[in-house]
Steps between C-alpha positions, in 0.01 A plus 500: 500500500532164319267204482741315731395723789304340784119495466465719807749758366315504167167557671638771725654682203173482303312647796761776539478595133122505495499715812743739331264516201225594752305189399404433860236235439725305263786529748281354774330224301701390196773277644266329744248422228770358272606274785143392573453418130828302507648731237828574687711400194356801314614750765862538376376585150254749645784652699707545183219695337453718810874569514484619138211729590697639795804567282295677233323712763839597644634599159190708424534676835867580438411644160231721657734615777779581257265701278360695796844567652617748233851368559744559212515153339876507443602594855540154652775310680593347164597844364639649823878537486564351841876515446490877548336471841656400834446126568325576831249722318436234236437240769256734673309558177458127444388456861235766445387315188390213727227729638533415871512872589138540390373331815594809704432755224870590499605792277804496272686830456759523223733801499772601256604740229332502157581211270620249760223244444259571786186485288616195307574314824163586655320399180694171494381423851148601395502258206623220726223571751239483225631155403421400859145629464530839674337814358747781421453850355782710356441875460716811467426685822400822328246318276335321790485817708328677212244218469424514873481879495244483218303243702503730802366787294213272393442401866603149404832463686385228746392276212828563315701405809290185550570403141874512574442260788470213253876528444723335760790714374487855367823607327534881514774595257699823524366636829618858533621540143239765418426784742150456633235751596360493856188323370708233326717451809186456710369235261829309512499511881140375504594208276795399718293531817219292347733210417692515830518153662249368245666485158860526383648797317815495286664839453783612276651841567808711441432692821624371832260553791692810610361681196143370503374834625520593132218252442268569792595866560423466870738353759226327699344343190844396380583335833163325511535366146851372561394342829224301328729387220794385710303336785487176300750541221799374307745769388699437184791725403602497134847644551630421152590707190229593254480241223398775257812701578717191464335414168551854372867495601552167327367661182724800553199721549469691831132574575404864491183478705392330816321167462147462635495413868456159650533286191 
């Protein structure tokens, strides 16, 4: 806001900023007292200083969110090869980056073969959401399940689940890539049930829902988990060739082993 703004607009903006800083007394009293003291000409300068404070607070928050997210720093929209992806999918990814889906705790489910860019795309959306001030956590599914299983063994699972609540989006990478024990499957189900209709979950997986009984081992648990995920969800299909395979072919080197899933 510039100094050319109307006195009322300047005062309203100052009050809004002070309220956002949780300086409730200053928000209630400051503008009125400046007016009473006939110091209105100083209000635009004061507003400039408060705007600087707001910007610096925002930047510090983004830095904290990015550090806590554990997102791979290089996996952003700037490095995503959007030319390999269908235009409709690219548009959907950028729509998700706006963050409107968070209001209904919508889940985002990305399916496709290894090496097609699922993880990169989900991380790119995650980075964009952080820039908008939303808390995001990226974790390989197996690692997070192990952490929660250890918490359960210490009788500390409720606290661990509450800690995850601070994240508006939880990105679970490579769901179903590693065969899970019944205890691990139970923990994963508990996590999904806990976030249902409350917080969003991003999932990358090589397994279509038809084969999710490999994850949960039990048909009823599988059906219940899928039901919670898809109730509010966006499904993304990465039906494109593996970029690793294409890169290997361009070098004249056919890969001899399967690439890790979901990357």
